[in-house]
Each structure stands twice: as C-alpha cells, then as structure tokens.
BALOBA-1460 file (C-alpha; in Angstrom, 3 decimals):
// residues 176
<rec num="1" residu="x" x="-69.915" y="-30.544" z="-53.594"/>
<rec num="2" residu="x" x="-68.950" y="-29.717" z="-50.078"/>
<rec num="3" residu="x" x="-67.393" y="-26.445" z="-49.183"/>
<rec num="4" residu="x" x="-65.317" y="-25.791" z="-46.230"/>
<rec num="5" residu="x" x="-66.031" y="-22.803" z="-44.161"/>
<rec num="6" residu="x" x="-63.971" y="-21.349" z="-41.437"/>
<rec num="7" residu="x" x="-65.948" y="-21.277" z="-38.315"/>
<rec num="8" residu="x" x="-66.129" y="-18.037" z="-36.488"/>
<rec num="9" residu="x" x="-64.769" y="-19.208" z="-33.200"/>
<rec num="10" residu="x" x="-63.311" y="-16.346" z="-31.324"/>
<rec num="11" residu="x" x="-60.125" y="-17.041" z="-29.456"/>
<rec num="12" residu="x" x="-59.433" y="-14.547" z="-26.709"/>
<rec num="13" residu="x" x="-56.248" y="-12.678" z="-27.545"/>
<rec num="14" residu="x" x="-54.293" y="-12.065" z="-24.369"/>
<rec num="15" residu="x" x="-51.922" y="-9.166" z="-24.303"/>
<rec num="16" residu="x" x="-48.393" y="-10.505" z="-23.793"/>
<rec num="17" residu="x" x="-46.891" y="-7.072" z="-23.487"/>
<rec num="18" residu="x" x="-46.709" y="-7.276" z="-19.702"/>
<rec num="19" residu="x" x="-45.063" y="-10.722" z="-19.937"/>
<rec num="20" residu="x" x="-42.469" y="-9.417" z="-22.400"/>
<rec num="21" residu="x" x="-41.748" y="-6.427" z="-20.189"/>
<rec num="22" residu="x" x="-41.224" y="-8.716" z="-17.214"/>
<rec num="23" residu="x" x="-38.755" y="-10.858" z="-19.200"/>
<rec num="24" residu="x" x="-36.757" y="-7.788" z="-20.264"/>
<rec num="25" residu="x" x="-36.799" y="-6.410" z="-16.726"/>
<rec num="26" residu="x" x="-35.490" y="-9.680" z="-15.269"/>
<rec num="27" residu="x" x="-32.842" y="-9.979" z="-18.014"/>
<rec num="28" residu="x" x="-31.713" y="-6.388" z="-17.454"/>
<rec num="29" residu="x" x="-31.439" y="-6.941" z="-13.708"/>
<rec num="30" residu="x" x="-29.363" y="-10.094" z="-14.257"/>
<rec num="31" residu="x" x="-26.976" y="-8.239" z="-16.568"/>
<rec num="32" residu="x" x="-26.702" y="-5.319" z="-14.132"/>
<rec num="33" residu="x" x="-26.001" y="-7.766" z="-11.282"/>
<rec num="34" residu="x" x="-23.257" y="-9.499" z="-13.294"/>
<rec num="35" residu="x" x="-21.592" y="-6.176" z="-14.142"/>
<rec num="36" residu="x" x="-21.717" y="-5.062" z="-10.501"/>
<rec num="37" residu="x" x="-20.214" y="-8.396" z="-9.396"/>
<rec num="38" residu="x" x="-17.312" y="-8.015" z="-11.853"/>
<rec num="39" residu="x" x="-16.613" y="-4.451" z="-10.725"/>
<rec num="40" residu="x" x="-16.669" y="-5.329" z="-7.032"/>
<rec num="41" residu="x" x="-14.623" y="-8.531" z="-7.358"/>
<rec num="42" residu="x" x="-12.046" y="-6.752" z="-9.526"/>
<rec num="43" residu="x" x="-11.691" y="-4.005" z="-6.955"/>
<rec num="44" residu="x" x="-11.384" y="-6.362" z="-4.001"/>
<rec num="45" residu="x" x="-8.907" y="-8.798" z="-5.572"/>
<rec num="46" residu="x" x="-6.209" y="-6.286" z="-6.221"/>
<rec num="47" residu="x" x="-6.812" y="-3.136" z="-8.118"/>
<rec num="48" residu="x" x="-3.086" y="-2.588" z="-8.396"/>
<rec num="49" residu="x" x="-1.157" y="-3.747" z="-11.414"/>
<rec num="50" residu="x" x="1.637" y="-5.114" z="-9.199"/>
<rec num="51" residu="x" x="2.735" y="-5.249" z="-5.586"/>
<rec num="52" residu="x" x="5.892" y="-3.866" z="-4.010"/>
<rec num="53" residu="x" x="8.831" y="-5.837" z="-2.639"/>
<rec num="54" residu="x" x="7.856" y="-4.706" z="0.881"/>
<rec num="55" residu="x" x="4.324" y="-6.022" z="0.424"/>
<rec num="56" residu="x" x="5.567" y="-9.352" z="-0.950"/>
<rec num="57" residu="x" x="7.922" y="-9.863" z="1.982"/>
<rec num="58" residu="x" x="5.452" y="-8.736" z="4.651"/>
<rec num="59" residu="x" x="2.595" y="-11.086" z="3.716"/>
<rec num="60" residu="x" x="3.352" y="-14.788" z="4.203"/>
<rec num="61" residu="x" x="0.292" y="-15.796" z="2.167"/>
<rec num="62" residu="x" x="2.179" y="-14.721" z="-0.976"/>
<rec num="63" residu="x" x="4.811" y="-17.449" z="-0.452"/>
<rec num="64" residu="x" x="4.561" y="-19.851" z="-3.399"/>
<rec num="65" residu="x" x="1.695" y="-17.895" z="-4.986"/>
<rec num="66" residu="x" x="1.969" y="-16.372" z="-8.457"/>
<rec num="67" residu="x" x="2.100" y="-12.591" z="-8.108"/>
<rec num="68" residu="x" x="3.263" y="-9.577" z="-10.094"/>
<rec num="69" residu="x" x="5.877" y="-7.399" z="-8.364"/>
<rec num="70" residu="x" x="7.994" y="-4.384" z="-9.159"/>
<rec num="71" residu="x" x="11.350" y="-3.123" z="-7.965"/>
<rec num="72" residu="x" x="14.504" y="-1.257" z="-8.933"/>
<rec num="73" residu="x" x="17.305" y="-3.368" z="-10.437"/>
<rec num="74" residu="x" x="20.677" y="-3.235" z="-8.672"/>
<rec num="75" residu="x" x="23.052" y="-3.277" z="-11.636"/>
<rec num="76" residu="x" x="26.085" y="-4.726" z="-9.873"/>
<rec num="77" residu="x" x="24.088" y="-7.865" z="-8.909"/>
<rec num="78" residu="x" x="23.206" y="-8.921" z="-12.470"/>
<rec num="79" residu="x" x="24.608" y="-12.288" z="-13.563"/>
<rec num="80" residu="x" x="23.842" y="-14.184" z="-16.768"/>
<rec num="81" residu="x" x="24.647" y="-17.774" z="-17.694"/>
<rec num="82" residu="x" x="24.757" y="-18.006" z="-21.501"/>
<rec num="83" residu="x" x="24.627" y="-21.818" z="-21.515"/>
<rec num="84" residu="x" x="21.475" y="-22.201" z="-19.397"/>
<rec num="85" residu="x" x="19.978" y="-18.784" z="-20.288"/>
<rec num="86" residu="x" x="19.588" y="-17.987" z="-16.585"/>
<rec num="87" residu="x" x="19.493" y="-14.403" z="-15.377"/>
<rec num="88" residu="x" x="19.875" y="-13.525" z="-11.701"/>
<rec num="89" residu="x" x="19.751" y="-10.095" z="-10.097"/>
<rec num="90" residu="x" x="18.465" y="-8.263" z="-7.042"/>
<rec num="91" residu="x" x="15.651" y="-5.733" z="-6.917"/>
<rec num="92" residu="x" x="15.023" y="-3.118" z="-4.244"/>
<rec num="93" residu="x" x="11.691" y="-1.811" z="-3.026"/>
<rec num="94" residu="x" x="10.566" y="1.447" z="-4.661"/>
<rec num="95" residu="x" x="8.749" y="3.773" z="-2.270"/>
<rec num="96" residu="x" x="5.403" y="5.078" z="-3.482"/>
<rec num="97" residu="x" x="4.012" y="7.563" z="-4.245"/>
<rec num="98" residu="x" x="6.543" y="9.277" z="-6.464"/>
<rec num="99" residu="x" x="6.416" y="12.048" z="-9.025"/>
<rec num="100" residu="x" x="9.648" y="11.185" z="-10.830"/>
<rec num="101" residu="x" x="10.181" y="7.476" z="-11.573"/>
<rec num="102" residu="x" x="13.878" y="7.907" z="-12.394"/>
<rec num="103" residu="x" x="14.498" y="9.634" z="-9.066"/>
<rec num="104" residu="x" x="12.477" y="6.994" z="-7.162"/>
<rec num="105" residu="x" x="14.470" y="4.163" z="-8.797"/>
<rec num="106" residu="x" x="17.758" y="5.915" z="-8.018"/>
<rec num="107" residu="x" x="16.743" y="6.371" z="-4.394"/>
<rec num="108" residu="x" x="15.684" y="2.708" z="-4.084"/>
<rec num="109" residu="x" x="18.984" y="1.411" z="-5.476"/>
<rec num="110" residu="x" x="21.073" y="3.684" z="-3.253"/>
<rec num="111" residu="x" x="19.039" y="3.161" z="-0.072"/>
<rec num="112" residu="x" x="20.788" y="0.470" z="2.024"/>
<rec num="113" residu="x" x="17.643" y="0.104" z="4.163"/>
<rec num="114" residu="x" x="15.334" y="-0.706" z="1.233"/>
<rec num="115" residu="x" x="13.932" y="-4.249" z="1.209"/>
<rec num="116" residu="x" x="15.573" y="-6.432" z="-1.427"/>
<rec num="117" residu="x" x="14.966" y="-9.817" z="-2.990"/>
<rec num="118" residu="x" x="16.959" y="-12.009" z="-5.327"/>
<rec num="119" residu="x" x="15.323" y="-12.727" z="-8.695"/>
<rec num="120" residu="x" x="15.935" y="-15.730" z="-10.958"/>
<rec num="121" residu="x" x="14.699" y="-15.863" z="-14.563"/>
<rec num="122" residu="x" x="15.293" y="-19.057" z="-16.551"/>
<rec num="123" residu="x" x="15.264" y="-19.704" z="-20.301"/>
<rec num="124" residu="x" x="15.457" y="-16.077" z="-21.347"/>
<rec num="125" residu="x" x="18.000" y="-14.160" z="-23.365"/>
<rec num="126" residu="x" x="19.590" y="-11.254" z="-21.520"/>
<rec num="127" residu="x" x="17.456" y="-8.140" z="-22.215"/>
<rec num="128" residu="x" x="19.279" y="-4.974" z="-23.236"/>
<rec num="129" residu="x" x="17.256" y="-2.888" z="-20.764"/>
<rec num="130" residu="x" x="18.345" y="-4.988" z="-17.775"/>
<rec num="131" residu="x" x="20.680" y="-2.499" z="-16.147"/>
<rec num="132" residu="x" x="21.192" y="-0.494" z="-12.981"/>
<rec num="133" residu="x" x="18.154" y="1.525" z="-11.882"/>
<rec num="134" residu="x" x="15.780" y="-0.066" z="-14.395"/>
<rec num="135" residu="x" x="12.272" y="-0.753" z="-13.164"/>
<rec num="136" residu="x" x="11.572" y="-4.491" z="-13.269"/>
<rec num="137" residu="x" x="7.987" y="-5.760" z="-13.387"/>
<rec num="138" residu="x" x="7.987" y="-9.500" z="-12.762"/>
<rec num="139" residu="x" x="5.405" y="-12.279" z="-12.648"/>
<rec num="140" residu="x" x="6.319" y="-15.362" z="-10.678"/>
<rec num="141" residu="x" x="6.504" y="-16.823" z="-7.187"/>
<rec num="142" residu="x" x="8.653" y="-16.371" z="-4.096"/>
<rec num="143" residu="x" x="10.171" y="-19.615" z="-2.789"/>
<rec num="144" residu="x" x="10.906" y="-20.547" z="0.839"/>
<rec num="145" residu="x" x="14.546" y="-19.408" z="0.426"/>
<rec num="146" residu="x" x="13.492" y="-15.849" z="-0.460"/>
<rec num="147" residu="x" x="14.280" y="-16.155" z="-4.184"/>
<rec num="148" residu="x" x="11.674" y="-14.868" z="-6.612"/>
<rec num="149" residu="x" x="11.371" y="-17.211" z="-9.615"/>
<rec num="150" residu="x" x="10.097" y="-15.032" z="-12.454"/>
<rec num="151" residu="x" x="8.264" y="-16.404" z="-15.453"/>
<rec num="152" residu="x" x="7.784" y="-12.970" z="-17.082"/>
<rec num="153" residu="x" x="10.177" y="-10.035" z="-17.030"/>
<rec num="154" residu="x" x="9.279" y="-6.523" z="-18.191"/>
<rec num="155" residu="x" x="11.763" y="-3.681" z="-17.902"/>
<rec num="156" residu="x" x="11.394" y="0.071" z="-17.954"/>
<rec num="157" residu="x" x="14.445" y="2.297" z="-17.999"/>
<rec num="158" residu="x" x="13.315" y="5.916" z="-17.519"/>
<rec num="159" residu="x" x="16.805" y="7.341" z="-18.103"/>
<rec num="160" residu="x" x="16.576" y="6.206" z="-21.743"/>
<rec num="161" residu="x" x="13.425" y="8.189" z="-22.424"/>
<rec num="162" residu="x" x="13.227" y="11.959" z="-22.217"/>
<rec num="163" residu="x" x="9.750" y="13.406" z="-21.696"/>
<rec num="164" residu="x" x="8.655" y="16.179" z="-24.028"/>
<rec num="165" residu="x" x="11.030" y="15.335" z="-26.862"/>
<rec num="166" residu="x" x="14.237" y="17.167" z="-27.766"/>
<rec num="167" residu="x" x="14.816" y="20.692" z="-26.488"/>
<rec num="168" residu="x" x="15.074" y="23.690" z="-28.793"/>
<rec num="169" residu="x" x="18.870" y="23.726" z="-28.338"/>
<rec num="170" residu="x" x="19.083" y="20.099" z="-29.490"/>
<rec num="171" residu="x" x="16.926" y="20.878" z="-32.519"/>
<rec num="172" residu="x" x="19.129" y="23.815" z="-33.506"/>
<rec num="173" residu="x" x="22.243" y="21.630" z="-33.162"/>
<rec num="174" residu="x" x="20.692" y="19.164" z="-35.610"/>
<rec num="175" residu="x" x="20.080" y="21.905" z="-38.149"/>
<rec num="176" residu="x" x="16.327" y="22.138" z="-37.708"/>
C-alpha cells in the first residue's frame, strides 16, 4: 500500500505588507484628489446661490443660459392669465450686502434707478406670496428681448414673518 507524503518543499513567503500599504496610499491620494477637485470646482463655478439682476444684465454670456436670479417683485406689474396659467411681473435689483431683507426689498422696489427685468412664468398657478416687495428667486433664462423665462419660482415675503416670535404685549393680549 502506497502512502502519500507531503514533501517538505519550502516556498519563500514574501511579505506583502509593503504592497498593501502602497495600494492604500495610492487609493487615499486618489480620494483626496477627487475631494479637492470637487471643492475647487464648486468654488470657481459660482459659490453663490443666485445672481443679481445687475449681474445678469451686465454679462452677455448669461443670455440664453439657465441661471438662478433674485430680485424684488414690483407689485403693480403683476399680471396673471387664468386660461394659460401665465404669470408676468417685473423684478428690481436688490443691493447687497444688507442687514434687513425687508428694508432692502423696499428700497429696491422704490428706487427708480434700480435695474429691472420682466419675468414670465408659464403653466403655474398664481402663488399667494407673489406680491409687492416679495423676494423672488427664479431659475430660467434671459431671452434676446430682455424677458426672463422662469421655469422655477420661489418667493419669500419677509413682511409676513416676524423674527423672534410674538412680543410680550401680544402674549398678554392673547391671555397668556
């Protein structure tokens, strides 16, 4: 009967620790490079959430490009067609920086020298917050006639919100 024996051939065991470290080092550097690229490209391509009316009008490269802008709504320019669900209004440039948004919007609306553009929003029901001195944040494109065709409309009306909650006098009037 034959028996099988394992031969005692020694295979040199090479330490792969340095190879594994090199792989992790290269992988870590690639991840760090990707994160740095995202931070830098995000900073360079517009760190602001939106651009002003002045900036939109002063840079011809924005013509026809999709951008996000902000401005103060001029209440007496608002028109709404209930059959086509088309809203049109004018926004005025809001000067930055400002400490009080409500005051900045009021100044923009009442400043006859503020830059203004006509806005057209199609297929949207008239929002309740679309009123005089509301802040409009719009995504869309400016056409060659100077009309901004908005695809998204966000509104902020600072006069409707009071910071800090009700005063003590208001609480006492309510029986608190």
